[in-house]
N, C-alpha and C positions, 0 to 999 in steps of 0.2 A: 504493500501499499505506499501510497505515495504521501507522505508526510507535507502540509499546506504551509506555504512559507509567504504569509502575509507582508508585503511590501505597503509603506506609506501612504502614497499616493492613489493606490487602487484598495486600500482598506478605508481613507478617509474618504473617499467619493459614496461609500453605502451608509456612511454614519449620520445619523441627526441626534442634536442636543438633547431635545428632550423626551426622545425615545430612548436614550440613553441613561437619562436620571430613572425614568421610569423603571428600566432593566435594572439600577442598583438598589431602588426599593425592592424591587421585587427578588432579589438576591438576599436581602435582609428577612426573609422570610423564611430560607434554609435555614438548617442547624448554624449556629454560630460557628465561626471559623475558627480553627483551630491555625496560630500564628505561630512565625520563628524570625525572629530580625534581629541580625548583626551590626552593628555599628562601629568600624575602624574610622579614629581618625589620624591626619598629619599636618595640624593646623596651616592652612585653611583647606584644607582638602579633605575630603570625605569619602570613604566605601562603605555602601549601604547593600548587603543581602537581604532579602524577605522574601518568605515561602508561607504560603497558606492552601489550608484545605479546608475544604465545603462539602461535608458529605451530599452525596447528588450531585455535586457539581464539579467536581474534579479538584486538580493541584496547580498551582503556578509556582514557578522559582522566577524573581526577576532581582539583577543585580545592576547596581548602577556608581557611577563614580561621579562623584561635583566636584569638579575644580573650577573653581569662583575666577583663576587667572587666566584663565583660556580667554576668557573674552577679550584680554588685551592682545591676541595674536589673533583672533579672527576664529576661533575654534570653539565648538560646542562646549559649553559649560556643564551639561550632563552627557553621559554615555553609558551605554549598557546592554543587558539583552533580554529576554521575556521569552521562557519557555511554560509550555501549556501541557498539563499530562491528563492522559484520560481515567476518569475516576472509578472505571471498573476492572481494568487491568495494568494502571499505573503508565503504560507505555505513552510515547512522545504524541501526543494530538496537533500540536500546530508549533512554528516558530512565529513569531508577530513581531514588527518592528518594534523597538522598544522605544522607539519618540512618539509611536502611533497609540501604545496603550497608554502613556505618560500624559500626551496633550492632553487626550479625551478623557481619561481616568480625574486629573486634577480638577480640568474645570467643571466635570461633570458633577461630580465631588459635592463642590463649592454650590453647585448649580441647584442642585438636589436640596440642599439646607434652605436657601434664598428662596426657594420655591414654597417652599413649608412655612419660614420664620419673617420674611419682608411683606410690608403692603404689597398686595397682591396689585395696587394702582399706584404702584411707585413710577416715579417719572422722571427722577433724575439719578444715574449713577457715577459712583466717583471708583477709578480703577487707578491706583496707588501702586506704580511698578511699573517699567515698559521693557521688561526683557521678553523673553519667550512666552513665559506664562501669562504676562499681560496682555499679550497679543488674542491667545487661545479664550481668554476671560473677556474680551472685548465680543468675541466670538462668541461665545456662551451666553452670556446675560444680554444682547441683544436679540439670542434667540427666545431666552427667557420670560424678558421684558420688552416684547417688542414696541409699546407704547412711550420706553422710557428714551433719556436723553444719556450718553455716556460720555463722561469728561474722563480726562487723563491726567495726572500730574506724575511726575518724574524728577528725583531729586536732581539730573542733568536734564536741563531742559531740551538740547539737542537731541536726545535720544527720544524722548515725548514726541517732538515733532515727526522723527522719523518714521514711530509706529502710527501715528496720524496720518502719514501717506499713505501706508501701506491699507488701513481700516476705513473703510467710509463709514463718514456721519459720526467721528469722534472729533471731541473738541478740545483744546489743550486748557488746563486748569494753572492758574499762576502762584494762587495764595493757598497753600496748604488747609490752614485753620479753618480759613474760609470756608473752602471746597469740603471740607469734611462736614461743616454744621449744616451748612444747604442740601446734601445730598438725602437721599432717602435711603441709599444702599451705597456703604462703603467696603470696597474689595480689595485689601492687600495684598501685595507678591511682592516682597523685596527678600533682600536676602541681610538684613540688618541685624545687627547683635544690640542695637539701642534701640527704645521703643520709637513707632515713627508717628504712631496714633495716641493721641492723650485724652484721657477720659472729659476733661473740661470742654474738649471741643463738642462731642457727643452731645442729641436732643432727646427727649421721648419721642419714640416709636421710628428710631432707626434700626436698620439690621446694619454689624459689622463681620464681615467676611474675613479671617485671615489665612493665610494659603503660605507665607513665604518663609517663615521659621520652622525648622526640622530640626537641630542641633539642641544639645541641653544647654547651651550659649546664646540663643538666638529668642529675640522677641520682637513683637511688632507694633504692641499694644502695650500702654503704662498700667501699672497697680489701680489708678482711678476708674481706668475703663472695665477693667476686669470689675470691680467692688459695684459701679453703677450697673452691669450686664448682667441679664439671666443667659447663662453660660450652659452649649451645647457642643457637642466635639463629634465627628464623625466615628470614633473608635477610641474607647477610653483605655483600653490596653495598647494603642499605639500613641498616645498621648501623655497622658498622665505623668509617664516615669521618663520619657527621654526628648519629650518637647519642652524649651525653657517658657515656650508663650504659658503653660499650665504648670509646669514641674518648680520652677523657679516662685508663682509666687503660692504654689501649694509647700514649698520646704521653711518660706519665708513664715509661714500660719495666715496671709492674708486671704486666701480662700481655702475650703476644704473639700474635700471629693463630693459631700453630700451638694455641694453648690454648680457641681456639674452636672447639669438635669438630666442629661439624657444623652444616647448617642444613637447611629443610626437602627440598633438592632430593638429601640423603642421609637419608633417611627411617629406615634402616635401621639407621643409627649413633646414632639416641636410642635408648639401653638407659641402666640403672642397675643397679648391684647394690644391696642392701640397706642397705647401711652410706653409699651415696655422698651427697654433698648434689649437688643439682644444679640450676641456674641457667639458666633460660630468658629470652633479652631478646625481647620481640614489639615490632618495629620498624614491622609495618606492611608497606605498599609496594603499588603501584597493581597489581604482579600478583596480588597475593590479593584485593585491589577487581578487577578483571578476572574471578580464577575465583568469586568469589561472585556477583558480576552476573550471570556466565552461568549460574550455579545458579538463583540468583532467576528468571530469564527463562525456563529451560527448566521450572519450576513452577507459572510462570505459562502458561506456551504449553499446558503440560499438564492447566490444571486450566478454558481457556475452548476 
């Protein structure tokens, strides 16, 4: 039997953002994933190896390297591979382009939370960060909130201008505090170790969606933001003990585990009142890679 090898362009042509968020929601109706994460560090570089097994869905192993300095040489910051295995007999089911899985998993993860927590009539979305993830977030949130205006802020304005030229109907924001305050949804995807978003800028009814921090020393929102917000995560198992966004305030006693209201295995709890400030931490996780990869493979098989 020929093992499918799904490249980026051919796989992406089959995908739809809203359809994938529904697939992620359905994946959390299955038995809770068994996951195993390995993190190795050589400052500022990171090697992540993430594996997941969901009974009835199969297994996925994704290994990623994150080298922030690569951007200075015009090389991809993130590289790696994804292998998908059959649940019945453990055989290799597919090899799927790493960047395809990562792009769609990461943005759909945040979009799923925003569709549950943000006001359905949100009219202004602020994307903070003009990297590769920022571009996919512009695409995903435009699909999820088609009536909203998307604005973009980046510490280096030239990068924001370059991304705005690639993505249609995106406007630039100059003043970050002002842009945060006026936005209905704030989506942050930076590689900062110091908070970019301050709680004093937030207002009732907003949804804050945090993506960039992935190491124990990284944060995008300050203590005040976490104290003011109702906190949700995609997976308690992959965020609370590994990512500084949650781990640092937990260790400092500023929040407790009880303040983490729910993860995706309790999607029914992803609700908000009109005056709530909601905060979602996107930690990724191999179980989401597995769900995304299975969805991609299913779309591929249906098209061939």
